[in-house]
N, C-alpha and C positions, 0 to 999 in steps of 0.2 A: 256597783258591783257588790255582791253579797260578801259578808264577812268570811264565809267558808272559802270562797274563791280567793279572797285576799290572803288567807292563811296558807292555802295550797300554793299560791304564787310565790309567797315568801319562802316556803319550804323547798319548792323546786329551785328557786334562785340560789338558796344556801347550799343545797346538795350538789347541784350542777357546778357551782363555783368550787366546791371542794374537790370534785372529780377532775375538773380542768386543772386545778392547782397541783394535784397529785400525779395525774397521768400525762400531762402535756408539758412540753417545753417549747416556748416560742423565742426565737432569736431576735434580739433587739426590739422587743415589744413587751409592753405591760398590758396584759389582757385581764379584764374583769367582767364578770357577769353582772350587769346593772339591773336587769329586771326580767320578770317572766310574766306572761299573760296566757292563762289557760282558757280554753273555750268552755262554754256552759256545760257541754256534755263530757268534759274532761278527757277528750280523745286527742286533742292537739294542743301544743303550747308554743308560743313564740318566745324565743329566748333572745334578749337584747344583750349584745356583746360590745363592750367599750374597749377600743384599742388605742393605746398611746405609744408613739414612737416606732411604729412599724407599718407594714402594709396590711391593711385590714382585709384585702381580698385573699391573701394567703392564709390568714388566720381563719377566715370564714370557710375556705376550702378544706383546711385541716379539720375543723370541727365537723363539717358536713361529712367528710370521709369516715370519721370515727363516731358518727351519730349512733350507730348500733351499740358500740361499746359503752357510750355514755348512758344510753337508755337502759342497758342491762345493769349497769352499776346503780342507777337510780332505782330500778325495780327491786334490787336487793335491799335498799335502804328505806324505801317508802312503801307502805302497805296501801295499795290501791287496787281496785278491781282490774284495771288495765293501765299500763304505763302510757302516758301520752306520747305521741309522735312529736319529736322536737324539731322546730324550724328555727334556725339561727338567723338573726338580723343584726346589722351594725347599728349601734346606738351612737348617733352623732350629736347628742344633746350637749356634750361638753363644748364641742366646736361651735355649735349654734349659740351657746351661752357667751362664749368669748366674742363672737361677732356682735351680739346684742350689746355687750358692755362697750365695745369699740364704737358702735353707733351712738350710744348714749354719750360717750365722751365727745364725739364730734358735734352732737347737738348742743352740748354744754358750751362748746367753743364759739358757737354762732352768737354774734352780738345781739343783745336784747334791747328792746325798746325801753326808753326811760319810763319810770312809773308815772302814771297820770296824776297831776296835781289836782287836788280838790279845791274848788272855789270856796273862799271863806265867806260866810254869811255875816252881814253887818247888822 
């Protein structure tokens, strides 16, 4: 990915995170914008949302319903030829990370073969 796209992704993530923090209130859930991936033509962007302690389906529905509001707020803060169409996705990397750590702990508990002894040369 080009350096320009990476900068735009980070800028989008930061600005959308600010809009979500100011404009939305989620009950019993901690919602963060974890990443943004914009297409090469800058027309569409996938926004990855991490939800802790709540129903991610409801959060996603709420964000999708207010997508126009979020895009208009972004358009005012970012100078681009056209504001990308936002598509929200659930980021489940935290839960996958916990599963991976648990798997590694299980593997660590499996008995290991004793180390092979080397024959001494006389």
